C-alpha positions, 0 to 999 in steps of 0.5 A, spaced: 509 536 491 504 535 497 497 538 495 490 537 499 485 532 497 478 533 495 474 533 502 468 531 498 471 526 493 466 520 493 471 515 490 479 515 488 482 509 484 486 505 489 492 501 487 490 495 485 484 490 484 478 489 490 478 482 491 482 479 485 489 483 484 495 485 486 494 491 490 489 491 496 486 485 494 479 484 498 481 477 500 487 474 503 489 467 502 483 463 505 478 468 503 477 472 509 476 479 508 481 484 511 486 480 513 491 486 513 497 486 508 498 493 507 503 497 503 499 495 497 496 489 499 498 485 493 495 478 492 500 474 487 498 468 484 504 464 486 502 464 494 504 467 500 511 468 498 510 471 492 505 475 495 510 478 500 515 479 494 511 483 490 509 487 496 517 488 498 518 490 491 513 496 492 515 497 499 523 498 496 521 503 490 515 507 495 520 508 501 521 515 499 514 517 498 512 513 504 517 517 508 514 523 506 507 521 508 510 519 515 513 526 515 506 529 513 503 525 519 509 527 524 507 535 523 500 533 527 503 530 533 503 534 539 509 530 541 514 525 539 510 518 540 513 513 545 509 507 542 507 506 534 502 501 531 502 499 524 496 495 523 496 490 517 504 491 516 505 487 510 513 486 509 514 492 513 515 498 509 511 503 513 514 499 520 521 501 518 519 508 516 516 509 522 521 506 526 526 511 523 522 517 523 521 516 531 527 514 534 525 514 541 518 509 539 517 502 540 514 500 533 509 494 533 507 491 526 501 487 526 499 482 520 495 475 519 501 472 515 507 469 518 511 470 512 510 478 512 511 478 519 518 474 518 520 479 513 518 485 518 523 482 523 528 480 518 528 487 515 528 491 522 534 487 524 538 489 517 536 496 518 539 496 526 532 497 528 530 490 531 531 492 538 525 497 537 520 493 532 516 487 534 511 483 531 504 481 533 500 475 529 493 477 528 487 477 523 484 484 524 478 483 521 476 478 527 477 479 534 483 483 536 489 481 540 491 485 546 495 491 544 498 496 548 496 503 547 499 507 542 500 514 540 500 513 533 496 508 529 498 507 522 493 503 517 496 503 510 492 500 504 487 496 509 481 500 510 478 499 503 479 491 504 474 491 509 467 490 507 465 494 514 471 498 516 467 501 522 469 495 527 476 496 525 476 503 526 473 502 533 479 497 535 484 502 532 480 508 536 480 504 542 488 502 542 489 510 541 491 514 547 487 520 548 490 525 543 493 520 539 493 520 531 490 515 526 494 515 519 489 512 514 493 511 507 491 509 501 494 508 494 491 512 488 491 509 481 495 503 479 502 503 478 505 506 472 512 504 469 512 505 461 512 511 457 506 514 454 509 511 447 511 504 449 515 503 442 510 498 440 502 498 438 498 504 439 501 510 444 497 510 451 497 502 452 498 503 460 493 508 460 488 503 457 490 497 461 488 501 467 482 504 465 480 496 463 482 494 470 478 500 473 472 498 469 473 491 472 472 493 479 479 493 481 479 496 488 477 504 489 477 507 496 472 513 498 474 519 502 475 516 508 473 523 512 466 521 514 467 514 516 473 516 520 468 522 523 463 516 525 468 512 528 469 518 533 475 521 530 477 528 528 480 529 521 485 534 522 488 533 514 487 530 508 494 530 503 496 527 497 503 525 496 506 525 489 511 519 487 518 521 489 521 517 483 526 512 485 533 511 481 531 506 475 534 500 476 533 492 477 528 493 482 524 497 478 525 492 472 523 486 477 517 490 480 514 492 473 515 485 470 511 482 477 506 487 476 505 486 469 505 478 470 499 479 475 495 484 471 495 480 464 490 475 466 485 480 468 486 483 462 484 477 457 477 479 454 478 486 456 483 489 451 484 489 444 488 483 441 493 488 439 494 491 446 494 484 449 500 482 444 504 488 446 503 485 453 505 478 451 511 481 448 513 485 454 513 479 458 516 474 454 524 474 456 526 472 449 523 478 446 528 484 444 522 489 447 521 485 453 521 489 460 527 486 462 531 489 457 528 496 457 532 502 460 526 507 460 521 504 465 520 509 471 516 507 477 510 512 478 505 512 484 502 516 489 498 516 496 493 519 500 493 520 507 487 521 512 490 524 519 485 523 524 486 524 532 482 521 538 479 527 542 
């Protein structure tokens, strides 16, 4: 279901750590803030390729939910867009959703990572969308490249990465045509996979993991409404879209294993030894209770979108 988000909320937990962990890390690669990997911004320990793979797993499982977010945005457009920008595209989950929903539009994906942009191009060609999707390399925390004016700008899991989002929003407003829309998308809560009772240790393991990570400062985002208004944008709607759960399969298992592997080091010293032992068993491929052997995993996540118009 889709429900209005609380306009006066001060803070929502976001999908991952600020500055150190998988979804929405505040630093990308060489430590520059706000590089702009979107659709959940994993900063994986194995380098850019692993980072891109983790993002791609999230994009594949989240595709139905992202499509619903795009549909929420579409309801507020005065006309079909001719040009769409995906700022901080990551591997292109949002890019492709936008290209599919708006078949007459050209869609430009912007990201600082060549690895991410190559994934965008590959995915667009595989989906038969290569003729309408182009890529632009740019670090959006610095000087922006020359970009064509757009009717719709999409910025997913980007704003919370920036120490100061106002320059970014100023750039986004500048490339929007009058009457055009900016969609700011954030993930609410860390991804969930396990049932409440994981079958080992105490019930509620995943909830305790999430609480420990939240206490460790894994990224949170505020209500962006006042920030968008200060940037000269009119906020039309704020919506939270629940997960459209994908079928449980190999993708769910791969993502769960990658997520738990990324989460585990950050939980050292933050969880009871018994809980850490259960996590280690979940990650041990030889353990009968390991994630790779389970058939009860279910991906859970949700997103909030702020839809704003340039007057």
